[in-house]
Every structure is written in C-alpha cells, then in structure tokens.
C-alpha positions in Angstrom: 25.0 -12.6 -28.5 23.9 -15.7 -26.6 22.9 -18.1 -29.3 20.0 -20.4 -28.7 20.8 -24.1 -28.8 20.8 -25.4 -32.4 18.8 -28.6 -32.5 17.1 -29.2 -35.9 18.5 -28.5 -39.3 16.6 -28.7 -42.6 18.5 -29.6 -45.8 16.2 -28.4 -48.6 18.3 -29.5 -51.6 20.3 -32.6 -52.6 23.7 -32.5 -51.0 26.5 -35.0 -50.5 25.6 -37.5 -47.7 28.6 -36.4 -45.7 26.7 -33.1 -44.9 24.0 -35.0 -43.1 26.5 -37.4 -41.4 28.6 -34.5 -40.0 25.6 -32.7 -38.7 24.3 -35.8 -37.0 27.7 -36.6 -35.5 27.6 -33.1 -34.1 24.4 -33.9 -32.2 21.9 -32.2 -34.5 18.7 -33.6 -35.8 18.6 -33.5 -39.6 15.7 -33.4 -42.0 16.5 -33.9 -45.7 13.6 -32.7 -48.0 14.9 -31.7 -51.4 12.6 -30.2 -54.0 10.1 -28.5 -51.6 7.6 -26.2 -53.1 7.3 -22.7 -51.6 4.3 -23.7 -49.6 5.9 -26.9 -48.3 9.1 -24.9 -47.3 7.0 -22.4 -45.4 5.5 -25.3 -43.4 8.7 -27.3 -42.8 10.9 -24.3 -41.8 8.7 -23.3 -38.8 10.4 -25.4 -36.2 13.9 -25.5 -37.7 16.9 -23.8 -36.1 19.1 -24.1 -39.2 18.5 -24.3 -43.0 21.0 -25.5 -45.6 20.5 -24.7 -49.2 22.3 -24.7 -52.6 21.0 -22.3 -55.2 17.5 -23.5 -56.0 15.8 -22.7 -52.7 14.8 -19.1 -52.5 15.2 -17.9 -48.9 12.9 -14.9 -49.1 11.6 -12.5 -46.4 8.4 -14.5 -46.3 10.3 -17.7 -45.6 12.4 -16.0 -42.9 9.3 -14.6 -41.3 7.7 -18.1 -41.1 10.9 -19.6 -39.6 10.1 -18.8 -35.9 13.2 -20.6 -34.5 15.7 -20.1 -37.4 19.2 -19.0 -36.3 21.3 -19.7 -39.4 21.0 -20.2 -43.1 23.9 -22.1 -44.6 24.6 -21.8 -48.4 26.6 -24.8 -49.7 28.4 -22.7 -52.3 29.8 -19.2 -52.9 27.1 -16.7 -53.8 24.1 -15.9 -51.6 21.9 -14.4 -54.4 19.0 -16.7 -53.4 19.0 -15.5 -49.8 17.5 -12.2 -48.7 20.4 -11.3 -46.6 18.9 -7.9 -45.5 15.7 -9.6 -44.2 17.8 -12.3 -42.5 20.0 -9.6 -40.8 16.9 -7.7 -39.7 15.6 -10.8 -38.0 19.0 -11.7 -36.5 19.5 -14.8 -38.6 23.1 -15.6 -39.5 23.9 -16.2 -43.1 27.0 -18.2 -44.0 28.5 -19.7 -47.2 31.4 -21.8 -48.3 33.5 -19.4 -50.4 36.3 -21.9 -51.2 34.3 -25.0 -51.7 33.6 -24.8 -55.4 36.4 -22.5 -56.5 38.5 -25.1 -58.3 35.4 -26.6 -60.1 34.3 -23.2 -61.3 37.8 -22.3 -62.4 38.2 -25.6 -64.3 34.8 -25.1 -66.1 35.9 -21.6 -67.1 39.1 -22.9 -68.6 37.2 -25.6 -70.4 34.8 -23.0 -71.8 37.8 -20.9 -73.1 39.2 -24.0 -74.8 35.8 -24.8 -76.3 35.5 -21.3 -77.7 38.9 -21.4 -79.2 38.4 -24.8 -81.0 34.6 -24.9 -81.3 34.6 -28.4 -79.7 30.9 -28.6 -78.7 29.8 -27.5 -82.2 32.1 -30.0 -83.9 31.0 -32.8 -81.6 27.3 -32.0 -82.4 28.1 -32.1 -86.1 29.8 -35.5 -85.8 26.6 -36.9 -84.1 24.7 -35.6 -87.1 26.8 -37.8 -89.3 28.9 -34.9 -90.8 32.6 -34.5 -91.3 33.2 -30.7 -91.5 36.9 -30.2 -91.0 37.0 -26.8 -92.7 33.9 -25.3 -91.0 35.4 -25.6 -87.5 38.7 -23.7 -87.9 39.8 -22.6 -84.5 42.6 -20.5 -83.0 45.6 -21.2 -80.7 45.5 -19.8 -77.2 49.2 -19.3 -77.1 50.0 -15.5 -77.4 46.4 -14.5 -76.9 45.4 -12.0 -74.2 42.9 -13.0 -71.6 41.2 -10.4 -69.5 40.1 -11.6 -66.0 37.6 -9.3 -64.4 37.5 -10.2 -60.7 40.7 -11.6 -59.2 39.4 -13.4 -56.2 39.8 -17.1 -55.6 38.3 -18.3 -58.9 39.7 -15.5 -61.1 43.3 -16.2 -60.0 42.9 -19.9 -60.5 41.7 -19.3 -64.0 44.6 -16.9 -64.7 47.3 -19.3 -63.5 45.9 -22.2 -65.5 45.5 -20.3 -68.7 49.0 -18.9 -68.4 50.1 -22.6 -68.9 48.6 -22.3 -72.4 50.8 -19.3 -73.1 48.1 -16.7 -72.7 49.0 -13.2 -71.5 46.7 -12.4 -68.5 45.5 -8.9 -67.7 42.8 -8.0 -65.2 40.9 -5.7 -63.0 39.7 -5.9 -59.4 38.8 -2.9 -57.2 40.0 -4.7 -54.0 43.0 -6.8 -55.0 46.1 -4.5 -55.4 48.3 -4.6 -58.5 51.2 -5.8 -56.4 49.2 -8.8 -55.2 47.9 -9.7 -58.7 51.4 -9.4 -60.1 52.4 -12.4 -57.8 50.1 -14.7 -59.8 51.0 -13.2 -63.2 48.1 -10.8 -63.8 48.8 -7.2 -64.9 46.1 -4.9 -63.6 44.8 -2.2 -65.8 41.8 0.2 -65.7 38.8 -1.2 -67.5 39.1 1.4 -70.3 42.5 0.0 -71.2 41.4 -3.6 -71.0 38.6 -3.5 -73.6 40.7 -2.8 -76.6 43.6 -5.2 -75.6 42.0 -8.5 -75.0 41.1 -11.5 -77.2 39.1 -13.3 -74.4 37.2 -11.8 -71.4 36.1 -13.9 -68.4 34.1 -12.4 -65.5 34.5 -13.6 -61.9 32.7 -10.9 -59.8 29.7 -11.1 -57.6 26.5 -9.7 -59.0 26.3 -6.1 -57.5 24.8 -2.9 -58.8 28.3 -1.9 -59.8 28.8 -5.1 -61.8 25.4 -5.6 -63.4 25.8 -5.0 -67.1 29.6 -4.7 -66.8 29.8 -5.9 -70.4 27.2 -3.8 -72.4 26.8 -2.2 -75.7 29.3 0.6 -74.9 32.0 -1.8 -73.6 31.5 -4.2 -76.5 32.1 -1.3 -78.9 35.4 -0.7 -77.3 36.6 -4.3 -77.7 38.5 -5.9 -80.5 36.2 -7.2 -83.2 35.6 -10.9 -82.6 36.3 -10.8 -78.8 35.3 -14.0 -77.0 33.3 -13.8 -73.7 33.0 -16.3 -70.9 30.5 -15.9 -67.9 30.6 -18.7 -65.3 30.0 -16.3 -62.5 26.5 -14.7 -62.3 23.8 -14.0 -64.8 23.5 -10.3 -65.4 27.1 -9.4 -65.3 27.1 -9.6 -69.0 24.1 -7.7 -70.5 22.4 -10.5 -72.4 20.7 -8.2 -74.9 24.0 -6.4 -75.7 25.8 -9.7 -76.0 23.3 -11.0 -78.6 23.6 -7.8 -80.6 27.4 -8.1 -80.5 27.2 -11.7 -81.6 24.8 -10.8 -84.5 27.1 -8.0 -85.7 30.3 -10.0 -85.3 31.7 -7.7 -82.7 31.7 -10.6 -80.4 33.0 -13.8 -82.0 31.7 -16.2 -79.5 30.4 -16.6 -75.9 30.4 -19.4 -73.3 27.7 -19.1 -70.7 27.1 -21.2 -67.6 24.8 -18.6 -66.0 21.8 -16.5 -67.1 19.7 -13.6 -65.8 16.8 -16.0 -65.6 17.4 -19.7 -64.9 16.4 -21.6 -66.9 16.4 -19.0 -69.6 13.0 -18.5 -71.3 14.4 -16.4 -74.1 16.4 -18.9 -76.1 17.9 -16.5 -78.7 21.3 -16.6 -76.9 21.3 -20.3 -76.2 20.4 -21.1 -79.8 23.0 -18.8 -81.4 25.6 -20.9 -83.3 28.5 -19.1 -81.7 27.3 -19.6 -78.1 28.2 -22.5 -75.9 25.9 -22.9 -72.9 25.6 -25.1 -69.8 22.8 -25.3 -67.2 24.8 -23.6 -64.4 27.3 -26.4 -63.8 30.1 -24.4 -62.2 29.9 -26.3 -58.9 28.5 -29.5 -60.4 31.4 -31.8 -59.6 31.4 -34.6 -57.1 34.4 -33.0 -55.4 32.9 -29.6 -55.1 29.6 -30.9 -53.9 31.4 -33.1 -51.3 33.6 -30.2 -50.3 30.7 -27.6 -50.0 28.5 -30.1 -48.1 31.3 -31.0 -45.7 32.3 -27.3 -45.2 28.8 -26.0 -44.5 28.1 -28.9 -42.1 31.3 -28.3 -40.2 30.6 -24.6 -40.0 27.2 -25.2 -38.5 28.5 -27.8 -36.0 31.2 -25.4 -34.9 28.5 -22.7 -34.4 26.3 -25.1 -32.5 29.1 -26.3 -30.2 30.5 -22.7 -29.7 33.8 -23.5 -31.3 33.6 -20.6 -33.7 32.2 -19.1 -36.8 33.6 -19.1 -40.4 32.1 -18.2 -43.7 29.9 -15.5 -42.2 28.2 -13.2 -44.8 26.4 -11.0 -42.3 27.0 -10.3 -38.6 30.8 -10.6 -38.8 31.0 -9.2 -35.3 29.3 -12.3 -34.1 32.3 -14.4 -35.0 34.2 -12.6 -32.3 31.6 -13.6 -29.7 33.0 -17.1 -29.7 36.5 -16.2 -28.5 37.0 -16.6 -24.8 39.0 -13.4 -24.8 36.3 -11.3 -26.4 33.2 -12.7 -24.9 33.4 -10.7 -21.6 34.1 -7.5 -23.5 31.1 -8.0 -25.7 29.0 -8.6 -22.6 30.5 -5.5 -21.1 29.7 -3.3 -24.1 26.1 -4.6 -24.2 25.6 -4.1 -20.5 27.1 -0.5 -20.7 24.7 0.2 -23.6 21.7 -0.9 -21.5 22.8 1.2 -18.5 23.4 4.2 -20.7 20.1 3.9 -22.4 18.4 3.5 -19.0 20.2 6.4 -17.3 19.9 8.6 -20.4 16.2 7.7 -20.8 16.5 7.6 -24.6 17.3 5.2 -27.4 17.9 7.8 -30.2 20.7 10.1 -31.0 24.5 9.5 -31.3 26.4 7.2 -29.0 30.2 7.1 -29.1 32.0 3.9 -28.1 35.6 4.8 -27.0 38.0 2.0 -26.4 41.1 2.8 -24.3 44.3 0.8 -24.2 46.3 -1.2 -26.7 44.6 -4.6 -26.1 41.3 -3.1 -27.4 42.8 -1.5 -30.6 40.7 -3.7 -32.9 37.7 -4.1 -30.7 35.5 -1.4 -32.1 34.3 -3.6 -34.9 32.5 -6.0 -32.5 31.9 -3.7 -29.5 30.0 -1.2 -31.5 27.1 -3.6 -32.5 27.2 -5.0 -28.9 26.7 -1.5 -27.5 23.9 -0.9 -30.0 22.3 -4.2 -28.9 22.4 -3.1 -25.3 20.9 0.3 -26.1 18.0 -1.3 -28.0 17.5 -4.1 -25.5 14.8 -2.3 -23.5 12.8 -1.3 -26.6 10.0 -3.0 -28.5 12.2 -5.1 -30.8 11.5 -8.8 -30.7 15.2 -9.7 -30.4 18.3 -7.7 -30.8 21.5 -9.5 -31.6 25.0 -8.8 -32.9 23.7 -9.8 -36.3 20.9 -7.2 -36.6 21.9 -4.6 -33.9 23.5 -2.1 -36.3 20.7 -2.2 -38.8 18.0 -1.9 -36.2 19.9 0.9 -34.5 19.9 2.9 -37.7 16.2 2.3 -38.2 15.5 3.4 -34.7 17.4 6.7 -35.2 20.4 5.6 -33.2 23.9 6.3 -34.5 26.7 4.3 -32.8 30.3 5.2 -33.7 33.7 4.0 -32.4 37.0 5.7 -31.5 40.2 4.3 -30.0 43.1 5.6 -28.0 46.2 3.5 -27.3 47.0 5.5 -24.2 46.7 3.3 -21.1 43.6 4.2 -19.2 45.5 4.2 -15.9 49.1 3.4 -15.0 48.6 -0.1 -13.7 46.0 -1.2 -16.3 46.9 -4.0 -18.6 43.4 -4.7 -20.0 41.6 -1.5 -21.1 38.5 0.4 -20.7 35.3 0.9 -22.7 33.5 4.2 -22.5 30.0 5.0 -23.9 28.9 8.5 -24.2 25.4 9.8 -25.3 26.4 12.8 -27.4 25.0 16.2 -26.5 24.2 15.0 -22.9 26.2 14.6 -19.7 25.5 10.8 -19.7 28.5 8.6 -19.8 29.3 5.1 -18.5 32.7 3.4 -18.3 33.6 -0.2 -17.6 36.2 -2.9 -17.9 36.6 -6.6 -17.4 38.0 -8.1 -14.3 38.9 -11.8 -14.9 35.9 -12.7 -17.0 33.4 -10.4 -15.3 32.2 -7.1 -16.9 32.3 -4.3 -14.3 31.1 -0.7 -14.1 33.9 1.8 -13.3 32.1 5.2 -13.7 28.7 6.6 -14.3 28.2 10.3 -15.2 31.5 11.4 -13.7 31.0 9.4 -10.5 33.8 6.8 -10.0 33.4 3.4 -8.2 36.5 2.7 -6.2 35.5 -0.9 -6.2 34.0 -1.6 -9.6 30.4 -3.0 -9.7 29.7 -6.3 -11.5 27.3 -5.9 -14.4 25.4 -9.2 -14.4 22.1 -10.5 -13.1 19.3 -8.5 -11.5 20.6 -5.0 -10.6 19.3 -2.0 -8.8 21.0 1.3 -9.7 20.0 4.5 -7.9 21.3 8.0 -7.2 20.7 9.6 -3.8 22.2 12.2 -1.4 25.4 11.0 0.0 24.4 12.0 3.5 21.1 10.0 3.4 21.4 6.3 4.1 17.6 5.7 4.4 17.4 4.2 0.8 19.7 1.3 1.8 17.7 0.7 5.0 14.4 0.7 3.1 15.9 -1.6 0.4 16.9 -4.1 3.1 13.4 -4.2 4.4 11.9 -4.7 0.8 14.3 -7.5 0.1 13.2 -9.3 3.3 9.6 -9.0 2.3 10.2 -10.2 -1.2 12.3 -13.2 0.0 15.3 -11.9 -2.1 18.9 -11.4 -1.1 21.4 -8.5 -1.4 24.4 -10.1 -3.2 26.6 -7.1 -3.6 26.6 -3.4 -2.9 28.9 -0.8 -4.5 28.8 3.0 -4.1 30.5 5.7 -6.1 32.4 8.8 -5.3 30.3 11.9 -4.4 29.4 14.4 -7.2 27.4 17.5 -6.2 26.5 15.9 -2.9 25.1 12.8 -4.5 26.4 9.3 -5.2 25.4 6.3 -7.3 24.8 2.9 -5.9 24.8 -0.4 -7.7 23.1 -3.3 -5.9 23.3 -6.9 -7.0 20.1 -8.9 -6.2 19.2 -12.5 -6.2 15.9 -11.7 -7.8 14.2 -8.5 -9.1 12.0 -6.5 -6.7 8.3 -6.5 -7.5 7.9 -2.8 -6.9 10.2 0.2 -6.3 7.4 2.4 -4.9 8.8 2.6 -1.4 12.3 3.5 -2.6 11.4 6.3 -5.0 10.7 9.0 -2.4 14.2 8.4 -0.9 16.3 8.7 -4.1 16.8 11.1 -6.9 16.4 8.4 -9.5 16.3 4.6 -9.6 16.3 1.9 -12.2 16.0 -1.9 -12.1 17.8 -3.9 -14.8 18.5 -7.6 -15.6 21.8 -8.0 -17.4 
C-alpha cells in the first residue's frame, strides 16, 4: 500500500513531552489538545493524518468516519479497548500500540496489590489516619509457601511471576498460547484451569478482554477455589465478574480482592469499592513517570518510522502492511496487487474464489502479505473508496471474494532464483502469473499464453487479445496514440494459443477512447497500475 504523507498528528490526551518532541523532530506538525469532548474531537480530527491516545479517548466508528485524512491511530499503552479496530480496519486506518511500554509498571503494581492483600496495608494505614491503633485487627499472612495462579503468561504475567517467586511463592498458571516448556523457563507450572482453581491461594489475571476471557472468574469458578482465595485484577475490567466477586466476598469464599480496573470506569456501583476486604485504585497500572515516558516515546518513534518509510512496529491490524516497508517485499506486493487487478479485469468479476500460489523457496513466507495485496488488486476497480493492505481482506470477504494462499518450494524454472506468483480465479480458465525482475513487477503468463519477454506491470497499460495473424490492431493503435499525443513505451506479445495471442502495451498516457480498436480485437482492457 502506498501510504499518503503523514503531516499532522493530534495528541488527544496528556502524554510525556518527549512524544511531541520526537514527532516534531521527525518533521510532523503536532497538535496537543487533551480533554476534548466528543463533539470537539469530531471537529479536530477532520484534517489530521494521525491520532495518539491513551485510554480516555474513545475512537469510535463515528470518530473514524469524521477523520477524512486519518491513516493511523496510535495507542500509548497496551490494550486497544477504546479503539473500534474493526471500523478502523474497514476504513484502512492502521492501529498500533506500545505493548511493552507499561509492562513493568503494571507488573509492579500487581505485586504491590498482592502484598497489600496479604498484610492489609491500605486498611491499616487508613485506620492510623483515623487515630486508631488496631494491631490485632490487621493480622496478615506470609507469602512464602503460598501458591499464586497467574492467568495469562505474556509480558506482564511473567514479570509478576518471577518477582513473586522472590517472596517464596509457588507459581502456577495458564495461557492458551504460551507453551508449558516456555513457561517452565520462568518458573511457572502450567495447568488446566480446572486444576488451578482448587490449588491456589492468590489469583492474578493478565489476559486481554475477549469473549473467551470475559467473566473468567465467576460464580462457578469461585465455588471451585479454596475458601478465602485472594484475587487481583490489574488487567481489564470484566475479566472478573464483578457481581460474582461481590457475592464471593460477602460469603467469605473470596478473602480479599485488589482491583485496578472495572467494567465501568469510574465505577458507578460502589459496593465492591466500599467492601472492607477490597483494595481499589483508579486504573493506575501504567501511571508511572517511567511508563508514560516510555509509551509516549515508543508510539512517537513508531509513527515517525511509519511516516519516513523506515518500518512498522506495534501493529494491531494490517500486519501485512509491515512487510510493505521492506525493500525486498515492496515489489512483490506491487506484483500481487497488479496481478489481482489484471485477473479481475480479464475475468470480469470481483466475486468467487481466488487462489494465490507462490512458487520457489524465497517466497515461502510470502503468502501472509501477498494474499491481502492480491485482494486489494481485485477490488481496486470496484466502488470502494480506498482499498489498502489494512482493509483488503475484510472488504474482500464482504464483497463475496475469498482469497486463499498455497505454496510450493519447487523452483518455477531451472534458472530461477526469485520465484513466481500465480493467481487463479477458481472455476474459470482465468489465470495470471508474474515475477519480479530487479524491482519491477512483470507479467509472465495470462490464461495459458506465455510472454517470452515478460511485460512490465506499471503505469498506463493496454492489454488486448487478437488473432495472431492480424496486425491491424497495432497499426490502428499507433495512429490513435499519434492523435492523442501519447507515446508507446513498450510492447510485449505472448505465445499463440488457439490462433490468438495477448499483447501488453505500455503507454505514456491513457487513451481517451478504445472505440476504433475494439472491432480489430477479441477483447481489450485499459488499466493504470
């Protein structure tokens, strides 16, 4: 995808000054306007190419629709719950975050919460401020020898586990992605959830909020836990069912809870916050000077790298786009997109199933980014406002187009060291094949007809099929070019199939009309790649 030039970035929340400084040093205009109302944000976003937020700004479908020039939303933090990622993807807006920026701060807060639960430190401190001296009331427990269950063993979960091991805690855990062998390297024994509930003294959650994790701790799971289990949630509100947690606290099944996050923030229902065995904070997981500086610095550097074409990191959607910044992959992406456009034009349809086949070892991992590129090419001639590598797969599905990828390591030809890309419209005879020569995408074959000298796929092109014995089309084309003041830049013809051959003509400018050519050819198309 050819990204437009990033010029203006809006920072809609308070961030470390280094964020603004890095963006400005990268040649971007920066507007800092924290605390915007919804209506103000809708006005301010209209002429912005980038938007940087923390967690307060809600980047809704309405906001994205109002953002006529927006190319990227940067979240200075881990989660993107406040960004409508699907709406952004549909519009072709890139969403990125800083997944490592606040990991240490969130992990340290979690460890602090565990210590506070064990020794009731906040309650004792509040009692002292009231003038009391209740040594007996705040009897705590040692962490040494206790079992901590860590649900979610990503960056934050593993940092919590290793720190609490220093207190002598036994750490068990669960993660559907991290393998038991990997978790064993940082001292966590992985177990099925059903085995975890009855074994742990403390539970801390570190998962994203997904349908599969919403209500992970509920009435049923609390009933399976040891009586008096302690619960910590510094991840996302909703992972722990707040109603179930309150019921478990009231019955004594849960001995205490430490919450930094809530389903609704700030929480209107104060029953949990006011419970004597609950420690709560106003979502402070990333609220350290170091985390804010780190997140602000990282998101600014990511956007500057994107603006300068250096690369993409922290991409939440459109991972294929990150490959578009590599000098090695750029021409292959251009090739897949061009082949998609040619196939759609020749096949005269944008629906059905398209197979992208990569041939040759160099393209073994290329399917992940060539598939959306081919889809973008197939949709390029449609009614969509703009099709990019970010939204191509989603828009293709909605348009009834299924694009799949296959690969073969077999060399496409004995002397080939690069590879071939082949697109086939399933259930039809339509197929196009191309490769990259130097940095130029070229067409090698169309519907079984091979070009001995591959045809470049760039700029204004005329593609037509005519009888091999009839050269009148080329003569007529020469006359039309003269009248239009355009030049013939290249001409490539294919092998003969059933008495006909394909021709690909590179032009300096598109022809205003193909009327005079149509009677002399079987079919003809004009493209601009």
